[in-house]
PyMOL commands that place a pseudoatom at each C-alpha (Angstrom):
pseudoatom trace, name=CA, resn=UNK, resi=1, chain=A, elem=C, hetatm=0, pos=[-51.176, 76.246, -20.267]
pseudoatom trace, name=CA, resn=UNK, resi=2, chain=A, elem=C, hetatm=0, pos=[-53.934, 74.028, -21.603]
pseudoatom trace, name=CA, resn=UNK, resi=3, chain=A, elem=C, hetatm=0, pos=[-53.661, 72.081, -24.843]
pseudoatom trace, name=CA, resn=UNK, resi=4, chain=A, elem=C, hetatm=0, pos=[-57.315, 72.882, -25.504]
pseudoatom trace, name=CA, resn=UNK, resi=5, chain=A, elem=C, hetatm=0, pos=[-58.374, 76.170, -27.026]
pseudoatom trace, name=CA, resn=UNK, resi=6, chain=A, elem=C, hetatm=0, pos=[-61.206, 78.271, -25.681]
pseudoatom trace, name=CA, resn=UNK, resi=7, chain=A, elem=C, hetatm=0, pos=[-64.418, 78.116, -27.673]
pseudoatom trace, name=CA, resn=UNK, resi=8, chain=A, elem=C, hetatm=0, pos=[-66.741, 80.986, -28.530]
pseudoatom trace, name=CA, resn=UNK, resi=9, chain=A, elem=C, hetatm=0, pos=[-68.640, 80.610, -25.269]
pseudoatom trace, name=CA, resn=UNK, resi=10, chain=A, elem=C, hetatm=0, pos=[-65.422, 80.987, -23.233]
pseudoatom trace, name=CA, resn=UNK, resi=11, chain=A, elem=C, hetatm=0, pos=[-65.241, 77.303, -22.289]
pseudoatom trace, name=CA, resn=UNK, resi=12, chain=A, elem=C, hetatm=0, pos=[-62.421, 75.084, -23.411]
pseudoatom trace, name=CA, resn=UNK, resi=13, chain=A, elem=C, hetatm=0, pos=[-63.251, 72.967, -26.438]
pseudoatom trace, name=CA, resn=UNK, resi=14, chain=A, elem=C, hetatm=0, pos=[-62.405, 69.307, -26.054]
pseudoatom trace, name=CA, resn=UNK, resi=15, chain=A, elem=C, hetatm=0, pos=[-62.111, 66.430, -28.471]
pseudoatom trace, name=CA, resn=UNK, resi=16, chain=A, elem=C, hetatm=0, pos=[-65.255, 64.360, -28.900]
pseudoatom trace, name=CA, resn=UNK, resi=17, chain=A, elem=C, hetatm=0, pos=[-64.289, 60.952, -27.515]
pseudoatom trace, name=CA, resn=UNK, resi=18, chain=A, elem=C, hetatm=0, pos=[-66.409, 57.862, -28.108]
pseudoatom trace, name=CA, resn=UNK, resi=19, chain=A, elem=C, hetatm=0, pos=[-67.650, 55.808, -25.148]
pseudoatom trace, name=CA, resn=UNK, resi=20, chain=A, elem=C, hetatm=0, pos=[-65.031, 53.132, -25.925]
pseudoatom trace, name=CA, resn=UNK, resi=21, chain=A, elem=C, hetatm=0, pos=[-62.256, 55.743, -25.937]
pseudoatom trace, name=CA, resn=UNK, resi=22, chain=A, elem=C, hetatm=0, pos=[-63.427, 57.158, -22.601]
pseudoatom trace, name=CA, resn=UNK, resi=23, chain=A, elem=C, hetatm=0, pos=[-63.450, 53.659, -21.084]
pseudoatom trace, name=CA, resn=UNK, resi=24, chain=A, elem=C, hetatm=0, pos=[-59.900, 53.081, -22.361]
pseudoatom trace, name=CA, resn=UNK, resi=25, chain=A, elem=C, hetatm=0, pos=[-58.685, 56.411, -20.957]
pseudoatom trace, name=CA, resn=UNK, resi=26, chain=A, elem=C, hetatm=0, pos=[-60.142, 55.519, -17.547]
pseudoatom trace, name=CA, resn=UNK, resi=27, chain=A, elem=C, hetatm=0, pos=[-58.687, 51.990, -17.676]
pseudoatom trace, name=CA, resn=UNK, resi=28, chain=A, elem=C, hetatm=0, pos=[-55.196, 53.205, -18.594]
pseudoatom trace, name=CA, resn=UNK, resi=29, chain=A, elem=C, hetatm=0, pos=[-55.266, 55.956, -15.986]
pseudoatom trace, name=CA, resn=UNK, resi=30, chain=A, elem=C, hetatm=0, pos=[-55.939, 53.366, -13.275]
pseudoatom trace, name=CA, resn=UNK, resi=31, chain=A, elem=C, hetatm=0, pos=[-53.507, 50.690, -14.473]
pseudoatom trace, name=CA, resn=UNK, resi=32, chain=A, elem=C, hetatm=0, pos=[-50.044, 50.056, -13.072]
pseudoatom trace, name=CA, resn=UNK, resi=33, chain=A, elem=C, hetatm=0, pos=[-47.739, 50.426, -16.059]
pseudoatom trace, name=CA, resn=UNK, resi=34, chain=A, elem=C, hetatm=0, pos=[-44.541, 50.498, -14.046]
pseudoatom trace, name=CA, resn=UNK, resi=35, chain=A, elem=C, hetatm=0, pos=[-41.668, 48.225, -14.989]
pseudoatom trace, name=CA, resn=UNK, resi=36, chain=A, elem=C, hetatm=0, pos=[-41.703, 46.677, -11.520]
pseudoatom trace, name=CA, resn=UNK, resi=37, chain=A, elem=C, hetatm=0, pos=[-45.380, 45.827, -11.813]
pseudoatom trace, name=CA, resn=UNK, resi=38, chain=A, elem=C, hetatm=0, pos=[-44.877, 44.244, -15.225]
pseudoatom trace, name=CA, resn=UNK, resi=39, chain=A, elem=C, hetatm=0, pos=[-41.871, 42.188, -14.108]
pseudoatom trace, name=CA, resn=UNK, resi=40, chain=A, elem=C, hetatm=0, pos=[-43.589, 40.978, -10.943]
pseudoatom trace, name=CA, resn=UNK, resi=41, chain=A, elem=C, hetatm=0, pos=[-46.635, 39.898, -12.962]
pseudoatom trace, name=CA, resn=UNK, resi=42, chain=A, elem=C, hetatm=0, pos=[-44.462, 37.906, -15.373]
pseudoatom trace, name=CA, resn=UNK, resi=43, chain=A, elem=C, hetatm=0, pos=[-42.492, 36.311, -12.540]
pseudoatom trace, name=CA, resn=UNK, resi=44, chain=A, elem=C, hetatm=0, pos=[-45.732, 35.318, -10.831]
pseudoatom trace, name=CA, resn=UNK, resi=45, chain=A, elem=C, hetatm=0, pos=[-46.931, 33.546, -13.984]
pseudoatom trace, name=CA, resn=UNK, resi=46, chain=A, elem=C, hetatm=0, pos=[-43.732, 31.693, -14.824]
pseudoatom trace, name=CA, resn=UNK, resi=47, chain=A, elem=C, hetatm=0, pos=[-42.297, 31.003, -11.351]
pseudoatom trace, name=CA, resn=UNK, resi=48, chain=A, elem=C, hetatm=0, pos=[-44.668, 28.148, -10.477]
pseudoatom trace, name=CA, resn=UNK, resi=49, chain=A, elem=C, hetatm=0, pos=[-44.080, 26.008, -13.584]
pseudoatom trace, name=CA, resn=UNK, resi=50, chain=A, elem=C, hetatm=0, pos=[-40.350, 26.829, -13.481]
pseudoatom trace, name=CA, resn=UNK, resi=51, chain=A, elem=C, hetatm=0, pos=[-40.025, 25.673, -9.865]
pseudoatom trace, name=CA, resn=UNK, resi=52, chain=A, elem=C, hetatm=0, pos=[-42.165, 22.639, -10.710]
pseudoatom trace, name=CA, resn=UNK, resi=53, chain=A, elem=C, hetatm=0, pos=[-39.826, 21.817, -13.619]
pseudoatom trace, name=CA, resn=UNK, resi=54, chain=A, elem=C, hetatm=0, pos=[-36.715, 22.227, -11.464]
pseudoatom trace, name=CA, resn=UNK, resi=55, chain=A, elem=C, hetatm=0, pos=[-38.276, 19.875, -8.924]
pseudoatom trace, name=CA, resn=UNK, resi=56, chain=A, elem=C, hetatm=0, pos=[-38.939, 17.377, -11.726]
pseudoatom trace, name=CA, resn=UNK, resi=57, chain=A, elem=C, hetatm=0, pos=[-35.305, 17.593, -12.862]
pseudoatom trace, name=CA, resn=UNK, resi=58, chain=A, elem=C, hetatm=0, pos=[-34.045, 17.169, -9.291]
pseudoatom trace, name=CA, resn=UNK, resi=59, chain=A, elem=C, hetatm=0, pos=[-36.176, 14.069, -8.731]
pseudoatom trace, name=CA, resn=UNK, resi=60, chain=A, elem=C, hetatm=0, pos=[-35.574, 12.710, -12.225]
pseudoatom trace, name=CA, resn=UNK, resi=61, chain=A, elem=C, hetatm=0, pos=[-39.284, 12.633, -13.090]
pseudoatom trace, name=CA, resn=UNK, resi=62, chain=A, elem=C, hetatm=0, pos=[-39.823, 13.298, -16.792]
pseudoatom trace, name=CA, resn=UNK, resi=63, chain=A, elem=C, hetatm=0, pos=[-43.589, 13.462, -16.208]
pseudoatom trace, name=CA, resn=UNK, resi=64, chain=A, elem=C, hetatm=0, pos=[-43.226, 16.434, -13.860]
pseudoatom trace, name=CA, resn=UNK, resi=65, chain=A, elem=C, hetatm=0, pos=[-40.780, 18.131, -16.257]
pseudoatom trace, name=CA, resn=UNK, resi=66, chain=A, elem=C, hetatm=0, pos=[-43.243, 17.523, -19.104]
pseudoatom trace, name=CA, resn=UNK, resi=67, chain=A, elem=C, hetatm=0, pos=[-46.154, 18.999, -17.150]
pseudoatom trace, name=CA, resn=UNK, resi=68, chain=A, elem=C, hetatm=0, pos=[-44.078, 22.095, -16.317]
pseudoatom trace, name=CA, resn=UNK, resi=69, chain=A, elem=C, hetatm=0, pos=[-43.061, 22.450, -19.973]
pseudoatom trace, name=CA, resn=UNK, resi=70, chain=A, elem=C, hetatm=0, pos=[-46.681, 22.196, -21.150]
pseudoatom trace, name=CA, resn=UNK, resi=71, chain=A, elem=C, hetatm=0, pos=[-47.723, 24.799, -18.551]
pseudoatom trace, name=CA, resn=UNK, resi=72, chain=A, elem=C, hetatm=0, pos=[-45.059, 27.222, -19.808]
pseudoatom trace, name=CA, resn=UNK, resi=73, chain=A, elem=C, hetatm=0, pos=[-46.196, 26.645, -23.410]
pseudoatom trace, name=CA, resn=UNK, resi=74, chain=A, elem=C, hetatm=0, pos=[-49.809, 27.349, -22.406]
pseudoatom trace, name=CA, resn=UNK, resi=75, chain=A, elem=C, hetatm=0, pos=[-48.754, 30.575, -20.667]
pseudoatom trace, name=CA, resn=UNK, resi=76, chain=A, elem=C, hetatm=0, pos=[-46.855, 31.659, -23.780]
pseudoatom trace, name=CA, resn=UNK, resi=77, chain=A, elem=C, hetatm=0, pos=[-49.891, 30.889, -25.969]
pseudoatom trace, name=CA, resn=UNK, resi=78, chain=A, elem=C, hetatm=0, pos=[-52.079, 32.905, -23.591]
pseudoatom trace, name=CA, resn=UNK, resi=79, chain=A, elem=C, hetatm=0, pos=[-49.626, 35.809, -23.916]
pseudoatom trace, name=CA, resn=UNK, resi=80, chain=A, elem=C, hetatm=0, pos=[-49.852, 35.689, -27.712]
pseudoatom trace, name=CA, resn=UNK, resi=81, chain=A, elem=C, hetatm=0, pos=[-53.659, 35.616, -27.616]
pseudoatom trace, name=CA, resn=UNK, resi=82, chain=A, elem=C, hetatm=0, pos=[-53.734, 38.528, -25.157]
pseudoatom trace, name=CA, resn=UNK, resi=83, chain=A, elem=C, hetatm=0, pos=[-51.382, 40.556, -27.345]
pseudoatom trace, name=CA, resn=UNK, resi=84, chain=A, elem=C, hetatm=0, pos=[-53.515, 39.821, -30.407]
pseudoatom trace, name=CA, resn=UNK, resi=85, chain=A, elem=C, hetatm=0, pos=[-56.662, 40.838, -28.536]
pseudoatom trace, name=CA, resn=UNK, resi=86, chain=A, elem=C, hetatm=0, pos=[-55.018, 44.079, -27.339]
pseudoatom trace, name=CA, resn=UNK, resi=87, chain=A, elem=C, hetatm=0, pos=[-54.547, 45.271, -30.930]
pseudoatom trace, name=CA, resn=UNK, resi=88, chain=A, elem=C, hetatm=0, pos=[-58.099, 46.677, -30.826]
pseudoatom trace, name=CA, resn=UNK, resi=89, chain=A, elem=C, hetatm=0, pos=[-57.120, 48.751, -27.794]
pseudoatom trace, name=CA, resn=UNK, resi=90, chain=A, elem=C, hetatm=0, pos=[-54.037, 49.971, -29.644]
pseudoatom trace, name=CA, resn=UNK, resi=91, chain=A, elem=C, hetatm=0, pos=[-56.270, 51.301, -32.433]
pseudoatom trace, name=CA, resn=UNK, resi=92, chain=A, elem=C, hetatm=0, pos=[-58.440, 53.123, -29.902]
pseudoatom trace, name=CA, resn=UNK, resi=93, chain=A, elem=C, hetatm=0, pos=[-55.382, 54.705, -28.284]
pseudoatom trace, name=CA, resn=UNK, resi=94, chain=A, elem=C, hetatm=0, pos=[-54.145, 55.888, -31.687]
pseudoatom trace, name=CA, resn=UNK, resi=95, chain=A, elem=C, hetatm=0, pos=[-57.564, 57.470, -32.242]
pseudoatom trace, name=CA, resn=UNK, resi=96, chain=A, elem=C, hetatm=0, pos=[-57.406, 59.218, -28.855]
pseudoatom trace, name=CA, resn=UNK, resi=97, chain=A, elem=C, hetatm=0, pos=[-53.915, 60.562, -29.550]
pseudoatom trace, name=CA, resn=UNK, resi=98, chain=A, elem=C, hetatm=0, pos=[-54.937, 61.794, -33.014]
pseudoatom trace, name=CA, resn=UNK, resi=99, chain=A, elem=C, hetatm=0, pos=[-57.893, 63.703, -31.511]
pseudoatom trace, name=CA, resn=UNK, resi=100, chain=A, elem=C, hetatm=0, pos=[-55.717, 65.309, -28.839]
pseudoatom trace, name=CA, resn=UNK, resi=101, chain=A, elem=C, hetatm=0, pos=[-53.035, 66.229, -31.379]
pseudoatom trace, name=CA, resn=UNK, resi=102, chain=A, elem=C, hetatm=0, pos=[-55.666, 67.772, -33.647]
pseudoatom trace, name=CA, resn=UNK, resi=103, chain=A, elem=C, hetatm=0, pos=[-56.564, 70.140, -30.807]
pseudoatom trace, name=CA, resn=UNK, resi=104, chain=A, elem=C, hetatm=0, pos=[-52.977, 71.441, -30.495]
pseudoatom trace, name=CA, resn=UNK, resi=105, chain=A, elem=C, hetatm=0, pos=[-52.216, 74.713, -32.224]
pseudoatom trace, name=CA, resn=UNK, resi=106, chain=A, elem=C, hetatm=0, pos=[-50.133, 74.356, -35.396]
pseudoatom trace, name=CA, resn=UNK, resi=107, chain=A, elem=C, hetatm=0, pos=[-46.391, 74.369, -34.691]
pseudoatom trace, name=CA, resn=UNK, resi=108, chain=A, elem=C, hetatm=0, pos=[-46.874, 73.503, -30.998]
pseudoatom trace, name=CA, resn=UNK, resi=109, chain=A, elem=C, hetatm=0, pos=[-45.040, 70.155, -31.152]
pseudoatom trace, name=CA, resn=UNK, resi=110, chain=A, elem=C, hetatm=0, pos=[-42.888, 69.835, -28.058]
pseudoatom trace, name=CA, resn=UNK, resi=111, chain=A, elem=C, hetatm=0, pos=[-39.647, 67.908, -28.185]
for i in range(1, 111): cmd.bond("trace and resi %d" % i, "trace and resi %d" % (i + 1))
show_as sticks, trace
zoom trace
């Protein structure tokens, strides 16, 4: 059963998506949103400075520990900036979901 109703010409009517919404739909359909993919990406970012910091502690070099600490702070700042920048994408996804929900027949909310 399709969530889209048939129009007068017999074809299914579809929401009118903007070019930005279509790009986001394509991007999200191709992305790896699995938990394993997310964890492995985070480990890849933080493993190098963490190992570097452990090496600095083992050798007693405060300079190496300091460099590792600064690297971790920079990665955290980059994460905050990326999250802030992704808020625009969140608004687009809300718009996409609202358009799809508007196409559902009344009372067709599935639990």
